[in-house]
Structure formats: structure tokens, C-alpha cells
C-alpha positions in Angstrom: 0.1 -0.1 0.0 2.7 2.4 0.8 4.7 1.9 -2.6 1.5 2.4 -4.4 0.8 5.8 -2.1 4.2 6.6 -3.2 3.6 6.0 -7.2 0.2 7.8 -7.1 2.3 11.2 -5.3 5.0 10.7 -8.3 2.6 10.7 -10.9 0.4 13.7 -9.7 3.8 15.4 -9.2 4.3 14.9 -13.0 1.0 15.3 -14.1 0.9 19.1 -12.2 3.8 20.4 -14.5 1.6 19.9 -17.6 -1.3 21.6 -15.9 -3.6 18.7 -17.2 -6.5 20.4 -15.2 -6.5 24.2 -17.3 -6.1 22.1 -20.6 -8.9 20.1 -19.9 -11.0 22.9 -18.9 -9.7 24.5 -21.8 -10.8 21.6 -23.9 -14.4 21.2 -22.4 -14.8 24.7 -23.1 -13.9 24.6 -26.8 -16.1 21.4 -27.4 -19.2 23.5 -25.7 -18.7 26.2 -27.9 -18.1 24.5 -31.2 -21.5 22.1 -30.0 -23.6 25.5 -29.8 -22.4 26.5 -33.1 -23.1 23.6 -34.8 -26.0 22.7 -32.8 -27.8 25.2 -34.7 -28.0 24.0 -38.1 -29.9 20.6 -37.1 -33.4 20.2 -37.1 -33.5 19.5 -33.3 -37.5 19.6 -31.9 -38.2 23.1 -31.3 -38.1 22.2 -27.1 -34.2 21.9 -27.9 -33.3 25.0 -30.0 -32.7 27.5 -27.4 -29.9 26.7 -25.0 -27.1 24.3 -26.0 -25.6 21.2 -25.6 -23.0 20.8 -22.9 -20.2 18.0 -22.7 -18.5 16.8 -19.6 -14.8 15.6 -20.2 -14.2 14.0 -17.0 -17.5 12.3 -17.1 -18.4 11.9 -20.7 -22.0 12.9 -19.5 -23.7 14.8 -22.6 -27.0 17.1 -22.0 -29.2 20.2 -22.8 -28.8 22.9 -21.0 -31.7 25.7 -21.6 -31.4 27.5 -18.0 -28.1 27.6 -16.0 -27.4 24.1 -14.3 -30.8 22.5 -15.2 -29.7 19.7 -17.3 -31.7 17.5 -19.7 -30.0 14.3 -20.1 -30.6 12.2 -23.4 -32.6 9.9 -21.9 -35.3 12.7 -21.4 -35.1 14.4 -24.8 -38.0 12.6 -26.7 -37.2 11.9 -30.5 -34.8 9.3 -31.8 -33.7 12.7 -34.1 -32.7 14.8 -31.0 -30.8 11.8 -30.1 -29.0 11.6 -33.5 -28.4 15.2 -33.8 -27.2 15.4 -30.2 -24.5 12.6 -31.3 -23.6 14.3 -34.7 -22.9 18.0 -32.9 -20.8 16.2 -30.1 -18.6 14.1 -32.3 -18.3 17.1 -34.9 -17.2 18.9 -32.0 -14.7 16.6 -30.9 -13.3 16.0 -34.1 -12.8 19.5 -34.8 -10.8 19.5 -31.5 -8.5 16.9 -32.9 -8.4 18.9 -36.0 -7.2 21.9 -34.2 -5.0 20.4 -32.3 -3.6 18.1 -34.6 0.4 19.1 -33.6 0.3 17.5 -30.1 -2.9 15.0 -31.1 -2.4 11.9 -32.6 -6.1 11.1 -33.3 -6.7 10.5 -37.1 -8.8 13.0 -38.3 -11.4 10.1 -39.5 -14.8 10.0 -38.4 -17.1 6.7 -39.0 -20.9 7.0 -38.4 -22.7 3.9 -38.9 -26.7 4.7 -40.5 -27.4 8.2 -39.0 -30.4 8.8 -41.4 -32.1 5.5 -39.9 -34.2 7.5 -37.3 -36.3 8.6 -40.7 -35.9 5.5 -42.8 -35.6 2.8 -40.3 -34.6 -1.3 -42.0 -38.2 -2.2 -42.6 -38.3 -2.6 -46.3 -40.8 -5.6 -47.0 -41.8 -5.0 -50.5 -41.5 -5.4 -54.0 -39.9 -2.1 -54.8 -38.7 0.7 -52.8 -41.2 3.3 -51.6 -39.8 5.7 -48.8 -42.9 6.1 -47.1 -42.9 2.6 -46.4 -39.8 2.9 -44.2 -41.1 5.4 -42.1 -40.6 5.2 -38.7 -44.1 5.3 -36.2 -42.5 8.4 -34.8 -42.5 10.2 -38.2 -46.0 9.4 -39.3 -47.5 12.3 -38.8 -44.3 14.3 -40.4 -44.3 15.1 -44.1 -42.2 12.8 -46.0 -40.6 15.8 -47.5 -39.5 17.1 -44.0 -37.7 13.9 -43.4 -36.0 13.9 -46.6 -35.3 17.6 -45.9 -33.8 16.8 -42.5 -31.5 13.9 -44.1 -30.0 16.4 -46.7 -29.6 18.9 -44.2 -27.7 16.5 -42.3 -25.3 15.2 -45.3 -25.0 19.3 -46.3 -23.7 20.0 -42.8 -21.2 17.4 -42.6 -20.1 18.4 -45.8 -19.7 21.9 -44.7 -18.0 20.9 -41.3 -15.4 19.3 -43.6 -14.8 22.3 -45.7 -14.8 24.8 -42.5 -12.8 22.9 -40.4 -10.3 22.9 -43.2 -10.0 26.5 -43.5 -10.1 27.3 -39.8 -7.7 24.2 -38.9 -5.5 23.6 -42.0 -6.8 19.8 -41.1 -9.4 18.5 -43.6 -11.4 15.8 -41.7 -13.0 12.7 -43.4 -16.1 11.5 -42.6 -17.5 8.1 -43.9 -20.9 7.3 -43.5 -22.4 3.8 -44.4 -26.0 4.0 -44.8 -28.9 2.1 -46.4 
């Protein structure tokens, strides 16, 4: 036990030389600022269009904050679209930080997304011919098909715009690979 206490003290002293807490705080603020910027361009439900997403780099909690210190976690955020947009916003904000810190960061500028449009068009194609209306989720039955297509189109537009903007701002062109049906 004494050995490990000394080892923990030694490692803590080493970490103190690098201002880890200050850098994590800076990273957290940068992530949250970028999420607020990116989130404005996604089709969140009306309730979540004001306020902003927040991410804790220590606990990896993600929540929406409309009023100061009132956290609405993903499990309480309603539709699948809110979940998708929350995750996309976070992943893009993280990805941006990797690009902006590319001199020190060794995480490659590649983001892989698996079926981000599934919330609008889940895999339920049982017909002989493709019909987008048949693929719609029960959550979206009361929404015009064109609204869903517009939301998906916007999602891909925002992903492409993000790559271009990140290249302009950081000098690093991220790559986003989307696997979808």
C-alpha cells in the first residue's frame, strides 16, 4: 500500500507540470462552444432549439442545458432525431478539436458514422419495390415525408460543410465516412 501511495504521488506531481486540469477545462469550453455553433444547423425539436448542448470531459456526460445548471440528459430528450443530432454535434465538436490540435493530437482525422439516417428511414423494407413512405418510423408518420428528406439532406450538407469549414479554420481536412442503407 505504501508503494502505491508513493507512486500515485509521483505521478500526480508529474501531471501537475503539464497543467492537465487547466487544459481539460479549456478543451471542455472549446467543445461546448463548437457544439453550440454546430447545433444551430440541425433540425432539433422546438424545445431544444434554445439553450445548448454541454459535454463533460471527465464523466463523458452529454446533456442539453436551457437554463443555467438545469441538465436534460439524452434519455429525457424525446425523439430519435434529438439523439442523432446530439451525437452528431458532439462527434463533430470532438473531431474539430482533434483537427485544431493536430500538432499535439495523434487521433486521425477520420469519423465513421453508421446509419445516421436510420431515425428517419429505419430498415423495414418489405415491399417488392422501393417506397420511401414504407420505411418511415412510427415517430415520423405524422410528419410530411418531404420534411424527413429535408432533414436527412440537411444532415449530409452539414457534414460536408463541417469538413470544408474545419479545413479553412485549422488547415486539417477531416474525413467523414457514412455507411447507410
